[in-house]
N, C-alpha and C positions, 0 to 999 in steps of 0.2 A: 195542774198535776204536781205530787208534789214527793221525794224519795225522801228515805234515811236512810242512812250508811251509819250504821253504827260499829265502828273499832278502825283509830287513825295508822294501823299501819299499811306499805305497800298495796295490800289488798284493797284497802278499803281506800284510799286514795285512787288508784286505778278504775274503781269501779264508780268513784263520785264526778273525776273529768270523764268517762263515759257515758253520766247520764247529763252531765253540765252537757257536755258536746251533741247531746240527743235534742235538747233546749227543756230540762227537765231539772225544775227548781231544785238541790240537794239542800238538806241540813247533813250535817257529820257529828256525830257522839263520839268521843273517847274517852274511858272512864280515867285516863290520867289526867296529872296538870299540863301536858303538851303533847305534841302527835310526835310519830316516827321514832320512839323513844327504843326499840331494839333494832332502828333500820341502824341507828345513828352508833349504836354499842358497837356493830358490827362493820361500822367505818373506821372506828378507831386503831384495830389490827390494818386496813386495807379496802376499801369499801370494795370486796369479789361481787361484781352485778349480773357477771354469768361466763360460759364456758363458746369459748369459735371453735369448734370440733366440728367434723360432718353429720349429716341429720340421724342415723343411725345409731351413731356412736352415743351422740349428746340423747338421745331417748332412751338409751338401752340405759341409763344412769338413773333413770326412775322405778326397774325394775317391775314386780304385777303389775304398779298406779299405772303404765305405760299405756295400757291400750284405755285408758279414761283418763290419761292425761293429751294425749296426742293429739287430737281436736285444738287444744287450745297453747299447745305449743309451738305449734304448726299455725295456726294465726299470729302467735305472738313469740317469737323465736328470741336466740340468742342477737340474727343480726337487727331485730327490731330492736330488741333491750342497747342496744348503740345508737340507732336513731333517735331511740326515745333522751335517751342524757345527754345526748348533743343537740336539741334541739331544745333541753333547758339550759344550754351553756356549756356544756364540761363534756370537754375534749376527753376521747380515750384511747388506751391502747391496748393494745394486747401483751403479755409476759411471755415470757419463752414456755411456761406450759399451757397456754392457751386459755389463760385465765386474763377476763376484760374487766378494768377497771379505770375509774376518771384519772384522769392524769393528778391532779389537787390528792388523788388516795384518799380523798375523805367522804363523807355522806350528808354533813353538816349544809355545803356549797347548794348539793343539788337538792335537798330540801328546802332548804330558802327558796331557791330558785320555784320547785313545784310551788309550795304554797302561794309564793304571788302568782305565779300563770293563775292557778285554782278559785284566786281573792278576786281575782279581774274577769274571769269565766261568773264571777257569782255564789260563790261557795260561803254560806255562813255554818261555824264551825263551834262546838258546844268543851269544851273541856271539864275534867270532873265529871263527868255523867256518866254514871256506870248503869248500864243495864241491870234490872233485876229478874226481868222474863215480863208475862203479858199481865193483865188487867181486863180480864174479858176480853175482848182485841184490841186493845192500848197497850201501847207498848210500853213499862214502866221504868222513870229513872229516878234513882237516886240522887239529887246533885247538893253544890251550894245554900241552894235556894230552896231547898223542899221537893218532896215529889213531885215531877213532871209526866203526863202521860201525854202523849201522840199517839195519832193516828193519820199515817201516811197513809198515802195509794199505793207505794212497793215499798220495802223493805229491804236490802242488802247487808248478811252479816259476815262483820271481816275479824271474827274476834280473837283469832289466835289460838295455839294449842295448849299446853300445860307447861310449858318450863318458862324459868328467867319470868316468877311472878309480880319483881319489883319492876321489871320493863310495862305490867299489862297480861302476858298471857297465862294466865294462872289455871284456865279450862274453868271459872265456877258456874259457867251460861251451861255446862254440861249438866247440872241437875235440876235444870226448868225445859228445858228443850230436850232431854233424854223423856221427859214426860208424853212427848209427840212421838217421836220414832227411838228404834233403836241405834245406840250409838256404836260405834267400834270404842271398846277401852282405852286409855291412854297410853303409853308406852314411851320411856327414853328413844332419843334416836342421835345419831351423832355425840355419842355421851363415852366420856371417859369411861376406864375400868377400877377394880377396886384389887388391889393385889399389896397380900401381904407381906412385905418385903421384911429380909432378915437385917439385923443390923449395921453390917457391911454393908448396903445397898446405899445408906445414908448419904455419906461422900459425891456420889451420881446424881441424888437430887437435881433436877432443873436441866441434865444433859441429856443432849437427843441422839437416835438410833435412825443412824443416815444410809439412807442408799439400802432401806429392806425391804423384803417382801412380806407381807402378813396372810395368814388364811384361817378360813372359819366357816365350816357347812357347806364345803363349794365356792361362797367367797373369797376374794383371790385381793390384794392391792397391794401396789407398790409403791412407798412415801416414808416418810416420817414421821415418829411418833418421840415424846418425850417424857423419862423416867421422872416419875413426881414420888414429892411422900404419901402419896394416897392409891397409885398404880402405876397407870402408863393413860397421857389423853395425847394425839395429835390428827393429825387428816389423814395418815395412813392407818387410823385404826379406824376411823368413822364411819366408812363404807359398809363392816363387819357388822354393823349394831346390829341388826336385824339377823343375822345368823348367835351373834352374842348372847345377844337377848334372851335367845332361846336355847341357851349353855352347848352349845357344839364349841370342842376343842378349840383351843387357837397354837398357831406353831408361825414361827418367822424364821425366815429363809436368808440368813444373815449375810449371803453372799450370793444375792440371786443373778451376778455378772456371770459366775463361775460355776461351769457345770458340775453334776458329780464324779465323774470319774478325774476333770481338769482340779479339781479342790483335794480327788485320794491323793490324787501324784505330786501336789504341794505336802500336802502332809505326811507322804510316805519320804518325808525326804531327812538322812541320819539325822536324829538327831543328839547323839551321843549323852552325854549328863546331863545334859538339859533338862527341866522338870518339864513337864510337859506344857504345862500354860507357858513357861516361858518360849517351846519350842513355836505354840500357834501365833506367840508375841510378834518371834520371827518372820515365821514363811510367809504369815496372813496379814500381818502390820494390824491387829486387835486393839482398838483407842481401850483404853482404862473401862469404860462403862460398859464397853460392850465384854469383855473379859469378866469382868463381875456380873453381869448377866447370866452367863454361859455357867458360871460356877455355880449362882445360885438357886438354879434349876435341872442341870445337868449335871451333878458332883456327885458318884465318881464318875471321870470321865473315858470315854473305851479305848485304850492304848493301839486297839486296830484302825490302822487309818481309814479303811472303805467305811467302816462302823461311825468312826467319830465326822467327817464328810454326811455321811447320813443325818445324826444328828444337829449340824450346824446349820444343815437346807433343809431343817424341818425341827427348829426346837421346840420342845412344846412348853407353852409358857403359861400354869394354872392360874387362876384367877375363881375372884367369892363375886361375880357379877360388874352390872352396871352401876356408874356415880346416880346420886339419886332422881330422880326427873326434873327437880325444877332446876338441876345445874348442867342439864342438857341444852346441845343448842337446837336441838328441835325436838318434837313428838312425834308419834306415827298415834292411829286413832282420834276416831270425832266422825263426823259425818260422813256414813259408807255413801257414794255416788250410787247406789243403789237404790236410795232415800229420795235422789232427786232428778228431775229432767235432765236433758242430754245440754240444756242452760240452765242446770245450778239451781235450779228451784226447788224447792220445800216440795215432795210432793202429797205430804201432813197438810200443808199453808202456801197455797197458793199467793203467789205476790211478796212472798219470803224467798230471798236468794241466798247462797253460803260462797265464801272464799278464802282461800290462802290458806291457811296453815290449819285452821279447824278442820277442814276436810280431810277424810284418812287417806292418805298418801302423805311417803315418806320420800327422800331422795338425800344423798351425801354431800357434804360441802362442795363449796366451786364453785358457786354460781350457780346451780342447780334448786335450789331452796326457793333464792331470790328471783331469779326467774320464773319460777311457778307461781309462787305468788300473786308475781306481778300479772302474766299471762290467767289466773284465773279471775284477778277483780278485775280486768278490763273483761273478758269472756260475760262473768255474770252480772256486768254492769250494763252493757250492749243488750244482754237477751233481758234485761229488768226494762231496757227503754222500749224494747221493741212490744212485751206483754202486755207495757202501762200503754203506748200507742195502737194496740191492736181496738 
């Protein structure tokens, strides 16, 4: 009994280990020169493994995809991620926001330990093997040694989405997999915003807007964003991507800890001969980049304290769409759950399973993405093993 896993990211590696643990011989094929490249990139800023919070709050982060992902995230959730990482020798800690990190904060020690464990279990893997679809019933690969054809008993596809092509997720697989089944079109997720700033904002590029609340299309998120030459980026913005993708208006509450009434009372303090901008700096301690943003999008400011408070609690921010898909952290779109069994096997191709970001789901950053990739990889691998052993 043989299994072929295509894709050497977290989902593919989880599927591989599940198959090896079931006593099945596994070959892993990866198009890039090394495995786990996107995982390593994520670890450069601190590897956020998961989010430690109550079950309902955690699952709600997956939005419309929750029902499809819930069985997998129940079988392998945040607590399981922690046990898995620590079994690989990576002690973890929980940050003040509930995010789970390895103590070393990097992905490379975890990946090395994981690959060593898989090798001890008998894994064979190939790099620079690029899958190019099926040739009759065989899977066709372009390799350094020429074309290779493989006919495994089962296959797990863990091909990634369509962002960060240089790390392996280019979405090219959709052109041939889409011949078998309808795919949801790719779209950027967890992406920055394009904003055409005026020249006076240039001095604030790279500075953060902290402790704000952003809202769009019924979604709301408190957090932090960074003003960049291209627009806005950051974790406070990314959860709003589904609404921003559809063009919903974006508003920023610059003072989420103050009620409208409390803000109005502060603004109503006598300002004498001060300009309105100096009055704001004095009574609200507005930092320069926030003042610049206010003047960028809301000038002329209303003099009435009540109207000004309304403006600052819901500052409208015009934008010109999302950054290009290849710059997005992840993508929506891919293989719809309706095209698969509950075990993630393609209805159109029995014996072929799918996992990870190639499935049509999206989630915000903060550990949700990685946890679901691990969970779907494990689920696909376990169900592939059951299918083969039936």
